[in-house]
N, C-alpha and C positions, 0 to 999 in steps of 0.2 A: 614643167620646169626641167631644165637641163641638169642632169645629175652625173652624167658619165660621158665617155667618148661619143662623138657624133660625127658621122661621115660628112654631113653638110657643114658642120663647124670646121672640120679639118680642111675641106675644100675652100672655105672662106678664108681660112688662115693662109693657105697656099696662095690664093688670089691676092690677098692683101700684101703678103711678103714679096711676091713677084712684082706687083704694081708699084710698090714703094721702095723697091730694092736699091735704087741709087739716090734715095732722098735721105736727108738728115734733118733733125729737129733744128729750128731756128737758133743760131748761136751756139750750137753744141755739136760734138762729134758722136751723136747718138743716132742709131738707125731710126728713121721715122716710124717704122712699123711698131716700135715700142708703144707709141701713143694709141693707135687703134686697139692693140692688144689690151692695154690698161682699161680702155673704155669698155671693151667686151667683158673684162674681168669684173669691173664695177657693176655692170648690168647683171651679170651672172650672180654676183654676191647679193644683189638686191632682189633676186628671185624673178627676174624677167624671163619671158619665154624665149626659146631658141631663136625664132626669127629676129627678135630684138637684139639678142647677143650677136648674131651673125651680122646684122646691120651695124652694130658697134664696130665690128672688125672692118667693115667695108665703108664706113661713113665718109671717108675722105677720098675714096678711089675715083669717083666720078669727077669730083671737084679738082683733084690735084694730079690725076694721071690720065692715061689714054683709055682706061676702062669706060665702056659706055653703059648707060642705063639698060639698054637692051641685053647686054651680056649678063648683067646682074639678074635681070628678069628671067632670062633663059636658064641660068644655072641655079637660081635660088627662089624664083617665083615672084609673084606680084607683090606680096606683102613686104618682103625684104626690099625689093626694088622701090616701092613707094616710101618706105621708111628712109632709105638712103637719099632718095630724091628730096624728101621733105627737109633734110638738114644740109643739102648741098647748095652752095652759093653759085650764082652766075657771076663769075669774076669779070667777064667782058661781054660786050654786046656789039652791035654794028658801029658804035662810036669808038670802040676800043676798050681799054681797061676801065671798069666802072669804079667810081670813087668809093673809098672805104665806108664812109658814113651811109651812103646810099645802099650799099650791100647789107649793112648791119640793120638799118631801118627795115629793109625788106625781110630780113631774118626774124626780127622781132614781130612784125606783122603776121608772119607765118605761125609763130609760136602761139599767138593769141587764138588761133582757130584750128589748130592741128590736133590729132589724136594724142591721148596721154602718153602713149608709147614714144612718140616723137619728142615730147617734152622730157621724158626720162632719158632718151638718147642724147639730147642736147645737154641735159644736166650732167650726165656722165662725161661727156666730151669736155665741158667747161671745167668740171671738177678736176680732171686730170691736168688740164692746161693750167689751172690756178695753182695746183700743188707743185707742178714743175716750175712755174714762175716763182713761187714762194721759195722753193729750194734754191733757185738761182739768185734771187735777191739776197737771201741770207749768205750765200757764198761770194757773190760778186758785187752786191750793192745795186744802186739805182741805174748803173750802166746797163743792167739787164733790160730795161724798158726800151732802150734804143734799137733793139733788134726787131721791134714790132712795126707794123705799117701805120700805126697811130700812136700818139703820145700816151703817157701813163694816165692822164686825166680821162682821155677817151676810152682807154682800155677798162679803167675802173667804172666808168659810166656804163659801158656795155655789160660788164659782169653784173652790176647792180640791176640793170634792166632785165637781163635774162633771169636772174634770181627772183625778181618780183613776179615774173610770169611762171616760173617753176613753182614758187610757193602758192600762187593763186590756183594752179592746176593740180599740183601734187599734194598740197596741204602740208601736213606734218610727216610725210613719208621720210624714212631714214636717209634716202638719197638727197632730198631737199635740205634736210638738216646738215648733212655732211658738207654740202655745197655752201650753205650759209656760213658755217664755221670756217671753212677754208678761205672764203672771200673776206670775212672779217679779219682773219689772221694776216692775209696779204695786205689789206688796207692799213693795218696797224704796224706793218713791218717797215 
């Protein structure tokens, strides 16, 4: 368990900060790097090992920036690279941009057979996204949902489908309980 400063964690924070430096959260003037930092903090809070926490910091760099899986593997090793790869979506293929539902169905299929660490990483990712959305819905109302690539009903479906897999794999783990509570609160808002 990570309990103090780590040179690897520091390098991962630098990589994430640089990779996401010109990005903002959807619909907000908040630096994007805030999201992977929160994901890493959630994983650290719940006692996951350093490679999982580092993967939390880097979980969106391959999907959303120019950082390659090879760069992650070279700097942080096979375990971190495979964790990041497991939660990264292929947003396009030789046909162009892939449909939202197709990408999400693929993501759910991966969650059914991946290591528990990947499920925890996805749970922390979704937990922070749900909490951010909940805050924005409370502040701005249902207009918040218009910033996403799929309507509210599809977003809520996806959250429920991920939660189902998290619960099936992590059981009553505190991270799974936190996620379930946050999703319930968002649905009721």
